[in-house]
N, C-alpha and C positions, 0 to 999 in steps of 0.2 A: 491432153488428158492421159494418154497412154504413158507419156514421159513422166508425168507426175506420179502415176500409179507405180511405175517401175522404180522411181526414186524412193517412194515410201516403202516399197518392199525391200529394197537394198538397205534402207535405214533400219527397219524393224527386225529383219532377220538377224543381223549381228547383235542387236540389243537383246533380242530374245535368247540367243545362244549365250550371251554374257550373263544374263539373269539366271539361266539354268545352270551354268557353270558355277556361279557363286552359291546357288542353292545347294549344289552337290558338295562344295567345299565345306559348308557349315552343316550339312545334314548329319543326323545320327540314326537314320533308318532309311530303308528304300522308299522311293517316291510314292509308291502305292499306299504304303502304311502312313506316311506323313500326310498324304491327301485325305485319308480316312480320319486322321486326327482333327482336320479342319472342318470337313463337311460330312463326315460319316456319322453313324449311329454311336451315341455315347454308351460306354459300358454300363453306366448306372441304369440305363433304360433297358438294355438287353439282358443283363445278367442277374437282375433282382429276382430272388426266389429260387434260382437254380441251385441244385446240389452239386458242389464241386469237390472232387477228391484230389488233394494235393499230397504228392509224395515228396519227401525231402523238405517238409514244412518247418523243420526246427531251426533253419538258418538260411542265409543268402536269399536267392531269388524266390525260393519256396516260401520262406517266412514273409517276405514283402508281398507276395501274391496273396497270402492269407489275409494280411491287413487291408489291402486294397479291395479284395473281393468282399470282405466283411463290410467295408464301407459302401460297396455297391448293393448290399443286401443279400448276397449269396449265402446259402447254408453250406457248411464246410465239414469235410472229413479230413483231419490232419494226421498225416502218417510220417513217421521217421523211426529211427531206432531209440532215440533218447526221449524217454517219457517225460522227464522233468522239463526239458526244453519245450516239448509239445504243450505241456500244461501252461508254461509261461506264455507261449504264443497265443493260446486260447484266451487267457486272461486279458491280454492286450487287445485281442480282437473284440472281446466283449466291451472293453473300455472305449474303443474307438467307433462303435457302431450301435445300432438298435437291436442287435441280435440277442436272443435269450440263450440260456445255458444249453437247452436241448437242441439249439440250432447248430451247435458245433460238437462234433464227435471226435475225441482223441482216440486214434486207432494205431497203436504201435505196430510197425511193419518193417521187416528187413526184406528188401526186394530180392536178395540172393536166396532167401528161403522160399523157393517156388511152391513147395508143398503146402505152405500156409496161405497162399493167395486165395484159394477158393473159400476157405473159412472166413478170411478177412472180408471178402466181398459180401458174403452172406450176412456178416455182422453189420456192414454198412447199410445193406438193403433192409435188414430188420429194424435198424434204428430209425430210418427215414420213411419206411413203409412203401407200399405200392404207389403212393402218390408220385414218387420219383419217376417211375416209368410212365404213369399216366400223363404227367406234365411233359415228359420227353416226347411222347407220341403226338401230343397237341402241337408242340413247337416244330416238329418235323413233318407236319401235314403237307406243307408246300415244298418240302425238301426231302425227296425220297432217298437221297444219298447222304450218308453221315459225313460231315466235314471233318477232315483231319488237318490240323494246322501244324506245320513244322516251324519251330522257332530257332533261328540261328543267331544267338547273341555273341558279341565280341567280349573283350575284357570288361568285367563288371565288378564293382566294389562288393565283395562278399567275403565270407570266412572260408571259402573253398581253398584258398591259398594256405591257410593254417593246417588244413588236413592233407595237403600234398606231401608226398614222401620223396626223399632223395634216393640215391643208388643204394644206400644202406637201409634194408627193410626195417620199418618201424621207427626210423629217424625222420622227423618232420623238417620242413624248411626252417632254418634258423633266422634268416633275414627276410621278413615279409616285404619290406620296402614301403614306399609311399604309394597309397592306393588312390590318391586324389586325381590322378590323371585318367583313371578309368571312369566309365559311365556310372552315375549313381544308380543303385539298385531300384530306387523308386521310379526313376525315369524309364528304365528297362521294362519294369512290370507294367507301367501305364501303357507303354506301346504294345505290349503283349495283349493287354485287355482290349485295347482299341482294335487290334487285329482280330481277336476272337469275336468281338461284337460286330465286326463288319465282314466276317467270313473269309478272312485272308487264309489262303492255302499255304503260304510260306512267308516268313517275316525275316528280313535282314535287319538286325539291330546292332549298330556299332558306331563309334565315333571314327573319324579319320585318324590314321590311314587305313584302319581295318575295314571300314565300309568299302573303300576303293578295292580292297583285295577280294571282297565278295563279287564285285562286278568283274574283276579279272578272271575269277574262277568261272563265272557264268559265260563269258564271251571269248576268253582266250585261255582255255584250260592248259594248253602246253606251256605257256609262260607261267601260269599259276603253279604248275608242278615244279618248275625250275625254282621259283621263289620259295615255295614250300620247303624244298630240299635244303636251300641255303639257310632260311630262318629256322627250320626245324632242327638243324644241327646246333644252332645257337641256343635254342630252347633247352635241348638236352644238356648242353654244357652248363647252363644256368641252374637247372634242376640238380645236377650232380654237385654243383658248388653250393647248394643250399640256398639259392636265390629265387625270388619270384620271377618267373620266366618273362612276364610281360613288362614289369617295371624295370627289369635289368636288361632289356633288349640291346641297349646301346652301351652297355658297360662290359668291361672285360672281366670274366669270372676269375676269382682268386685261385691260384694253383695251390693244391694241398701239399 
């Protein structure tokens, strides 16, 4: 009996380790977040009716956040510097959801202008009223401490590359490169919403090999610093050459 039990243990342990290894190879987020995707609370149930203020809502992850939050029934404050782009995002949010015009506030904001932050906050509160704070108090009855979630995304398909500058101030990247190897913005945002809905304090969201690098930073920081110095030098060279640092990682930058 003991021999059979020992044989079973010797068989299942390697199998379990193999399964976990394969899961890690094909993962695009940390295991805690992926587990929440399967058995955790769905964002549509937790985020409906909440007021969410999105900065950088005119493009990239912020824009996709607006669409998916609207689909969850969240009321939105959309902020960025480009008013015309915010209006476009608002229209698409209304088209994709059951929200009404008054459920989405376009609030132009430049985060670098800190003196404007108080006035902008008052404008958001005035638009949605005291109900915002009342609902927050109700939701936090069993949670005396406010949850702060830190999101650590890897390379994501977005327009941020278009806005990056080379060593010449005001000169953007000339060769954006193929973005298809990066994580789709919609997938990244869905994982963020799942993490928020399930109270994740930190989220690692990236495809391999970038996800592996997060684990290296967590458990072997000395090696992580070494790798960062090597790859960081390559990124700087790519930016100076006017290339997308991520898509051009393994290409030799052209000399000027």
